[in-house]
C-alpha positions in Angstrom: 0.0 0.0 0.0 1.3 3.5 -0.8 0.5 6.7 1.0 0.7 10.4 0.3 2.1 13.0 2.7 -1.4 14.5 3.0 -2.5 11.3 4.7 0.2 11.6 7.4 -0.8 12.2 11.0 2.8 12.9 11.9 5.5 14.3 9.6 9.1 14.0 10.9 11.7 16.1 9.0 15.0 14.5 10.0 17.1 17.1 8.2 15.6 20.0 10.1 14.9 17.9 13.3 11.2 18.8 13.4 8.0 16.9 14.1 4.8 18.3 12.6 1.2 17.4 13.3 -0.5 18.7 10.1 -4.1 18.2 11.3 -3.3 20.2 14.5 -0.9 22.7 13.0 1.7 21.9 15.8 5.4 21.9 15.3 8.1 20.5 17.7 11.9 20.3 17.8 13.2 16.7 18.1 16.4 14.8 18.3 16.9 11.8 16.0 19.8 9.2 15.7 23.3 10.5 16.2 24.4 7.8 13.6 22.3 9.4 10.9 19.4 7.8 9.0 19.0 4.2 8.0 17.0 1.1 8.6 19.7 -1.5 9.3 19.3 -3.4 12.6 21.8 -2.5 15.3 22.9 0.7 13.4 21.7 3.3 15.9 20.2 5.1 12.9 16.7 6.6 12.6 14.6 4.8 10.0 12.9 6.6 7.2 9.6 6.1 5.4 6.0 5.2 6.4 5.3 3.9 9.9 2.3 3.6 12.1 2.0 4.0 15.9 1.8 0.3 16.9 1.4 0.8 20.6 1.3 3.6 23.2 2.7 3.5 26.7 2.4 5.9 29.6 -1.2 7.1 29.5 -2.0 9.1 32.7 1.4 8.6 34.2 3.4 11.5 35.8 5.6 13.6 33.6 9.2 12.3 33.7 8.1 8.7 34.5 11.1 6.4 33.8 10.5 3.5 31.4 12.7 0.4 30.9 11.5 -2.1 28.3 8.3 -0.1 27.9 7.5 -0.6 31.6 7.3 2.2 34.2 10.1 1.6 36.8 8.3 3.5 39.5 11.0 6.2 39.3 10.6 9.9 38.3 13.6 11.3 36.5 15.7 13.8 38.4 19.3 15.0 38.3 20.1 12.9 41.3 18.6 9.7 39.7 20.7 10.5 36.6 23.9 10.6 38.7 23.0 7.2 40.1 22.5 5.7 36.6 24.9 7.6 34.3 24.7 4.9 31.5 20.9 4.9 31.1 19.4 5.9 27.8 16.5 7.8 29.4 13.0 7.0 28.1 10.6 9.3 29.9 6.9 10.3 30.2 5.4 8.6 27.1 6.2 6.1 24.4 4.8 5.9 20.9 6.2 2.6 19.4 6.7 2.8 15.6 6.1 -0.1 13.2 7.4 0.2 9.7 4.9 -0.2 6.9 7.3 -0.8 4.0 8.2 -4.5 3.6 12.0 -5.0 3.0 12.7 -1.3 3.8 11.6 -0.6 7.4 9.6 -3.8 8.0 11.0 -7.3 7.9 14.3 -9.2 8.4 17.2 -6.9 9.4 15.4 -3.6 9.0 12.3 -3.8 11.1 11.6 -0.6 13.0 9.4 -2.3 15.6 11.9 -5.1 16.3 14.5 -2.3 16.6 12.4 -0.7 19.3 12.1 2.7 17.5 10.0 5.0 19.6 8.9 8.6 19.8 9.6 9.3 23.5 10.4 11.9 26.1 14.0 12.6 27.3 15.5 14.7 30.1 14.9 18.4 29.5 18.6 19.0 29.8 19.2 17.0 26.6 19.6 19.0 23.4 16.9 19.3 20.8 17.4 20.2 17.2 20.5 18.0 16.7 20.8 14.2 16.2 22.0 12.6 19.5 19.6 9.6 20.1 20.3 5.9 19.6 17.8 5.9 16.7 14.6 6.9 18.4 12.8 10.3 18.1 13.4 12.1 21.3 11.1 15.0 22.4 10.7 17.4 25.3 8.5 15.7 27.9 5.7 18.3 27.7 5.7 17.9 23.9 5.6 14.1 23.8 2.7 14.1 26.3 0.8 16.5 24.0 1.6 14.4 20.9 0.6 11.2 22.8 -2.8 12.7 23.7 -3.5 13.9 20.2 -2.5 10.7 18.4 -4.3 7.3 18.3 -2.8 3.9 17.9 -2.6 3.3 14.1 -1.8 6.9 13.3 0.3 7.3 10.1 3.9 8.6 10.6 6.2 9.6 7.8 10.0 10.1 8.5 11.8 12.0 5.8 15.5 12.3 5.3 15.2 15.5 3.4 13.4 18.8 4.1 9.6 18.8 4.0 9.1 22.4 4.9 6.5 22.9 2.1 4.3 20.8 4.4 5.4 22.7 7.5 3.9 26.2 7.2 4.9 27.1 10.8 8.6 26.5 10.0 9.3 30.1 8.9 7.9 31.4 12.3 9.8 29.0 14.6 
C-alpha cells in the first residue's frame, strides 16, 4: 500500500529535526539518531519512510516517569537519579512505538523498526533538541511528547523524511 504526505498524522523532518502534526498545525523540535538515518538493525540510525503507531505506553502517568523495556520503573527522572545511573538511555513520560509499513525497507528481516524498538519518547529536559543525538529513536521534550501522545491514536500514520519537507510545515518560517 502506498500513502501520500497529505495522509500523514505525523510528519518528521530528519534534516531539520522537526516533528509536525499537520491536522493540528503543531510543530516540535526533536532529536533523532546521532548515527544518521538508516534502517539497518543495530545501526543506531533513525529509520525513514512510512510507519504507524503500533502501541502507546504511559497514559495518565506522571511527567518524567522512567521506562525500561516499555514498563514504568516507579521512578521519576531527576538529576540525582541521573547521577545514580549515568549509562541509562532515558526514556521518559510517554512512548509511541513505531512499526514500519514498507516491507523490505523498514519492515522485515534486518530492517524492522518495531523489532529495533524505534519510539517517539520523552527525554530529560537537559538533553539538546534540534540536533541528532539519540540511539535511533525520536526524542522529544516531555511536555511535547505528552501533547503528541494525547493527540495521536494507535494506528496513526507517521512519515519520516531524510530531506526537508518544509513545504508541508507552514509554521517553520515562524519557529
